[in-house]
N, C-alpha and C positions, 0 to 999 in steps of 0.2 A: 339297464338303468338301475342305479343303486337306490337304497331307500330314500335318500335325500338327494335332490337335484343340485346342480351347481348354483351357488348363490350369486344373484345379481345385486340385490340390496338386502342386507342382513340386519335384523334387529332382534333383541332378546326381551322377553317379557316374563318376569318371574310369576309363578302361580303357586297356590298353596298346596298343603298336603305333602304327599311324597312325589309329586310331579316335578319333572325338571323344568327349566325355562322353555318357553315356546320360541321357536325360531320362525321368523317371517321373511319370506323371499318374494320380491315383487319384480315383475318385468312388464311394465306398462308401455305399450307402443305410443308413438307421438299421435296426437289427435285421436284418442280412443273413442269408439262409438258409445252412444248413450244406451246403457244396459237397462232393459225393462224386465227381463225374465230369468229366473234361475231354476234349472232342472236338477233335482237332487237324486243321485244314483243310489241303488242299494249299497250298503256298506260292504266293502271288500275285506274279507277276513282271511289271513294266512296263519298257519300254525295251529289251527283249530277247525274242527268240522262244524259247519254252520248251515242249517237248512235255510230255505229262502225266507221263511217267516222271521227268522232271527236277523237276517240281513236287513229286512224291511222294517222291523220294529226299532232297530238301532237308527235307521235312516229317519223314521218318524220322530224319534226323540230329537234328532238334529233339526228336523223341520219345525218342531215345536219352538225351539230356540230361535230359529229364523223368523217365525211368525210373530213371536213376542217382540223382537227387536227391529226387524227390517221389513215388515209387511206393508208399511206405508211407502216404501221406496221400490220394492221389487214384487213381481208376481212369482209365486212358487208353484212348481209341480213336483209331486212326490213319486216314488218308484212304482207305485201301484197304478199310476195313470199313463205310463208308457213302457215300452219294452226296450231292453238293452241286450245286444248280442255279444259285444266285446267291450266290456267296461274299461279296460286299460287302453283302448285305442283312442287317440286324440281326435280322430275324425268322427266326432259324435253324431253329426247330422247324417252320416251314412250308416253308422253302426247302432243307431237307436231310432225309435219312432217319434222322437221329440220334435223334430223340425215341423211337421204338419201342424202340431198343436201351437207352436210359436207363431207360424204364419197365420193360422186361423184366428189368433187373438189380435191380429192387426200389427204385430211387430215384424221387423225385418230380420233375416237370419243373423246379421252381425250384432243384433241387439240381445241375443240370448247367450247365456253361459251355462256351464255344467259344474255342479259341486260334487266332487268325488272325495269320499272318505275311505281311506285305506288303513287297515290295522294289521299289525303283525304281533303275534305272541311269541316271546322267547322264554324258554325255561332252562334253568340251570340246576344241577344237583350237587349237593355238598354232603360230606359225611362228617358228622360231629362225634368225636370219640370221648368217652367218659373214663376217668381213672379214679382209683380209690386214694386214700391218704398216703399210701406207700408208692403211688405211681403206677400201680398195676392196672392194666386195661380191664374195665368193667363191661364195656359194650360200646356199640356205635349206633347212631341213628342217621338215616338218610333223609335229608331235607330237600324240598323242591321250592325254588323261588321263581316267581313269574315277573317279567317286565313286559309291559305293553308299549309298543311304538306305534304312533298314529300320525297320519298326514291328511290335511284337508287341502285339496287343490281346486282352484277356480279356473276352469278350462274355457277358452274362447274357441269353440269349434270352427268358426269361419276362417280363423287363421291357424288352427291347430296349435295354439300357443297357451301355455299355462301362465295366466296373468298373476296369480297370487298362490303362494304355497305357505301353509302354516304347519309346523310339525312339533311334536313333543313326545314325551314318554312318561310313564308312571311305573314305579316299582311297587309291587304288592308285598306288604309285610306279612309273612305267613303266621306271625304270632299276634297280629293286631286283633282287637276285639271286633266281633261282628257288628255290622251296621244294619239298621232297619231294612234298607233296600236290598240287603243280601238275601232276604227271604224270597225275592222274586227276580233278582238280577244276578246272574252267575258271574258277572264281572263289573261290579259297581264302579271301581276306580277307572276302568276303561271307558265306561259310558260317560262319566263326568268329564274325562279328557276329551272325548269326541264333542261334547257340548261346548267346551271351551274353545276348541279348534274352530268349530262352526261359527261361533259368535265372533271370534277374531277375524276369520277370513272374510265374513260378510261386512264387518266394520271396515276392513281395508277396501272393500268393493264400493263403499258408499260414494266416493268422489266420482265414480263412473255412472251413477244412477241417472236415468233420463229425467228431465224436468217435465212432468206431466200432471195434469189435474186429476183429482180422484174424489170420489164420494166418501164422506165420513162414515165410518163403520161403528155399529154399536159395540159396547164392551161385553163380549161373550167369552165364557170359558166352556170349552167343549172337550168331551172325552170320546175317542174313537174306539169302536169295538174291535176285539181281536180278530173277528171274522172278516174285517175289512182288509186284512193283509193278504196280498196275493201269495199263494202257497199255503195259506191256512184259512180257507174260506169254506163256508158250509156248502157252497155250490161248486166246490173244487175237490172232488173225492181224493185226488192224488195228494192234496195238501193235508188231509185228515189222518194220514197214516200214524202220525205221532200220537194222536188221541185214540185211535182205534185199538192200539196195543195196550191201552191202559184200562184198568177197571173203573167203575163209575166214580168212586171217590178220588182216584188219582186224576181222572180226566177233569173233574170239577176243579181240583186244586190247580191243575195245569192251566185251564182257561182263566181262572181268577188271577193267577200270577201274570199271565199275558196282559190282562186288563190293567193290573197295577203297574206293570212295566211301561205301558203306554202313557198312563196318567198316575203317577205315584201318589197324588193328593186325594185319591178317591176314598170315600167312606166304604164301610163293609157292604152296606145296602147297594150302593152304586156299583161296586165290583160285581156283586151277584147278578145284578140286572144286565150289565154289559157282557158278562161271560156267556149269556144265553141269547143275546141279540144277534141278528144277522148284520149285514153291512149298514153303517150309519154312525151317527154321533149323538151322544147324550148331552143335553144342556145342563151343566153343573153350576153355572153362574151367568147372570144376565144383567145388563144395565144399559139404559139408553134405548131400549126397544120395548114397546108395549105388547108385542104379540108373541114373544118367546119367554118362557119361564123355566127355572130349574125343574127338571123332571121331564120336560118335553124331549122328544126324540126326533131328530132330523134324518129322514130316510133317504131322500134323494135331493139333488140339485140339478135342475133342468133335466130331470129324468135319469141322471146318472148317480151311482152310489155316492153318498155324501162323504166328503173329505174336508178337514179344516182348511187346508190351503185353497180348496175350490171356493169355499165361502169367502175367504179373504180376497180372492181375485175378483169378486163381484164389484169391488170398489172401482174397477176400471172397465166394467162391462156396461155398455150403453143400455139403459133401460133396466139394469139389474138382472137378477135371476129369479127363478121360481123354485121354492123349496117345498118339499112334502114333509109335513110335520105330523107326528102322532102324539096326542096328549096322553097323560098317564091313565085316563079312563078308556083309552082305546080309540077315541075319535080321531080321524085323520083328515087333513085337508091341505090344499095348496095355498101358499102365501108368497107375495112378492118380497124380494130382499135386495138391497137393504131398504 
């Protein structure tokens, strides 16, 4: 299979910066099922070595986009909540542990889809030669240019059919001025492209959303800890190899950068707090709820490690959920939500 599948319906959407237009491919069967749930896979990266925490933090950035724009229509599950053995296989109900979660939530198999994000890095090298006023060769410089090609697929595992595909690319200017996000993101243009692809793919999925009642959710802004990512957890020694090889100062910077990558808007104090927390979420903004305030830390949801998407799924959970909250003074207690 090539990087781009054959087009059934094609449209172009121009995006800013150095990105090319986004291409949209849709193949919607007649009488499509009412979709309730989206499972977001770890981001698949080719042309670059990527540990599991890197794949998961990119997927979490995509999840943040999904929750901001589509959490009232779909329930989302992130890659730390289920396992995937063969991410490129279209039979996702067989090659992942997602199906039991879908059924347990009260949805039928045909009401679930998978969001797969695939990225390829292509590098080219060119030699620029310099000459003096008389045309004599003064020297040469080898330059490397990077192009990121990315694809977002909405897969319907019950039919092994890709319903929606959005693809695009971004060229990295090696002479561009650094951006603030470059301090903690090794590929800022690629991350932004993934966010655009995610938003567009889920926008195309909207007409297939199930019509179901939900409970209003308070307006919360949450920041996930780096330790919440599978492959980089305090209770997963194999995932701490990257930190174990660093000295104390380097390890601290690494952890803080991971926290900023997950939530770029954090203050310095919030970054320092999240870098040393175990699994859970820091409340950085709250409205519409009298029992959660900025600075509170959500440790668990129904006894499981707290994730933003799990909190949003509470809108469809009969009777809500129970969250374990720790106040800044250390006091911890259980609360009903929402």
